N, CA, C and O atoms as a DFTB+ gen file, in Angstrom:
156 C
 N C O
     1  1      76.961      67.137      82.039
     2  2      76.340      67.430      80.669
     3  2      77.592      67.997      79.641
     4  3      77.496      67.714      78.447
     5  1      78.505      68.622      80.011
     6  2      79.704      69.312      79.540
     7  2      80.588      68.199      79.043
     8  3      81.163      68.384      77.970
     9  1      80.794      66.898      79.786
    10  2      81.634      65.903      79.028
    11  2      80.895      65.420      78.059
    12  3      81.534      65.239      77.022
    13  1      79.428      65.057      78.000
    14  2      78.551      64.670      77.090
    15  2      78.996      65.426      75.584
    16  3      79.325      64.975      74.487
    17  1      78.810      66.931      76.192
    18  2      79.273      67.608      74.766
    19  2      80.532      67.540      74.056
    20  3      80.595      67.309      72.849
    21  1      81.702      67.772      74.924
    22  2      82.933      67.133      74.396
    23  2      83.412      65.860      73.483
    24  3      84.178      65.587      72.559
    25  1      82.307      65.174      74.488
    26  2      82.931      63.882      73.789
    27  2      81.758      63.767      72.333
    28  3      82.199      63.088      71.407
    29  1      81.017      64.092      72.224
    30  2      80.313      64.656      71.031
    31  2      81.218      65.160      69.960
    32  3      81.379      64.588      68.882
    33  1      81.688      66.055      70.255
    34  2      82.862      67.118      69.271
    35  2      84.202      66.050      69.107
    36  3      84.732      65.691      68.055
    37  1      84.499      65.738      70.261
    38  2      85.751      64.394      69.792
    39  2      85.140      63.681      68.451
    40  3      85.617      63.790      67.321
    41  1      83.763      62.786      68.890
    42  2      83.813      62.240      68.121
    43  2      83.492      62.293      66.747
    44  3      83.631      61.333      65.989
    45  1      82.907      63.814      66.294
    46  2      82.406      64.325      65.212
    47  2      83.907      64.773      64.318
    48  3      83.903      64.581      63.102
    49  1      84.863      65.228      64.824
    50  2      86.359      65.363      64.879
    51  2      86.857      64.193      64.179
    52  3      86.975      64.176      62.954
    53  1      87.145      63.239      64.909
    54  2      87.779      61.879      64.511
    55  2      86.655      61.225      63.477
    56  3      87.187      60.728      62.484
    57  1      85.195      61.126      63.513
    58  2      84.631      60.903      62.217
    59  2      85.124      61.550      60.591
    60  3      85.191      61.129      59.436
    61  1      85.390      62.775      61.310
    62  2      85.723      63.694      59.789
    63  2      86.875      63.195      59.478
    64  3      86.849      62.435      58.510
    65  1      87.964      63.382      60.015
    66  2      89.550      62.809      59.947
    67  2      89.419      61.427      58.842
    68  3      89.907      61.278      57.722
    69  1      88.397      60.352      59.816
    70  2      88.616      59.264      59.503
    71  2      88.035      59.186      57.631
    72  3      88.326      58.424      56.708
    73  1      86.957      60.595      57.769
    74  2      86.035      59.947      56.451
    75  2      87.188      60.564      55.244
    76  3      87.319      59.934      54.195
    77  1      87.917      61.713      55.469
    78  2      88.942      62.402      55.040
    79  2      90.199      61.379      54.565
    80  3      90.576      61.336      53.394
    81  1      90.726      60.656      55.517
    82  2      91.802      59.859      55.090
    83  2      91.068      58.360      54.359
    84  3      91.896      57.451      54.311
    85  1      90.210      58.125      54.014
    86  2      89.476      57.058      53.410
    87  2      89.163      57.289      52.372
    88  3      89.224      56.504      51.426
    89  1      88.742      58.481      52.343
    90  2      88.593      59.343      50.952
    91  2      89.814      59.225      50.128
    92  3      89.869      58.524      49.117
    93  1      90.928      60.032      50.655
    94  2      91.891      60.173      50.362
    95  2      92.606      58.762      49.817
    96  3      93.285      58.871      48.796
    97  1      92.531      57.884      50.231
    98  2      93.293      56.418      49.897
    99  2      92.465      55.701      49.130
   100  3      92.912      54.889      48.320
   101  1      91.058      55.931      49.304
   102  2      90.080      55.455      47.795
   103  2      89.983      54.212      47.967
   104  3      90.186      54.003      49.163
   105  1      89.717      52.945      47.245
   106  2      89.630      51.722      47.643
   107  2      90.660      51.215      47.797
   108  3      90.536      50.123      48.351
   109  1      91.956      51.561      47.503
   110  2      93.556      50.767      48.175
   111  2      92.939      50.614      49.367
   112  3      92.773      49.406      49.537
   113  1      92.392      51.423      50.550
   114  2      92.104      51.645      51.827
   115  2      91.441      50.419      51.998
   116  3      92.077      49.542      52.582
   117  1      90.232      50.147      51.593
   118  2      89.200      49.440      51.724
   119  2      89.736      47.878      51.387
   120  3      89.386      46.878      52.014
   121  1      90.492      47.901      50.464
   122  2      90.839      46.127      49.986
   123  2      91.949      45.693      50.966
   124  3      91.990      44.509      51.300
   125  1      92.900      46.617      51.473
   126  2      93.789      46.523      52.660
   127  2      92.762      45.817      53.879
   128  3      92.976      44.644      54.185
   129  1      91.627      46.592      54.564
   130  2      90.741      46.652      55.455
   131  2      90.300      45.079      55.046
   132  3      90.593      44.149      55.799
   133  1      89.511      44.847      53.685
   134  2      89.073      43.489      53.511
   135  2      90.437      42.256      54.026
   136  3      90.361      41.351      54.857
   137  1      91.351      42.583      53.350
   138  2      92.720      41.428      53.429
   139  2      92.979      41.404      54.847
   140  3      93.546      40.394      55.263
   141  1      92.698      42.252      55.627
   142  2      92.969      42.341      57.229
   143  2      92.215      41.561      58.211
   144  3      92.608      40.948      59.204
   145  1      90.715      41.759      57.579
   146  2      89.941      40.971      58.313
   147  2      89.853      39.360      58.060
   148  3      89.479      38.612      58.963
   149  1      90.313      38.764      56.465
   150  2      90.140      37.814      56.259
   151  2      91.235      36.892      56.850
   152  3      91.222      35.667      56.961
   153  1      92.084      37.695      57.164
   154  2      93.786      36.735      57.804
   155  2      93.623      35.968      59.072
   156  3      94.578      35.354      59.549
């Protein structure tokens, strides 16, 4: 049970950090991602 809570917390923190990172970089990050997947 404790492990499940721990992973949930880690997941939320990771999601928030990723969200901030994407917002900070804006559309450029999205563009790079699209280019990366098309290669």
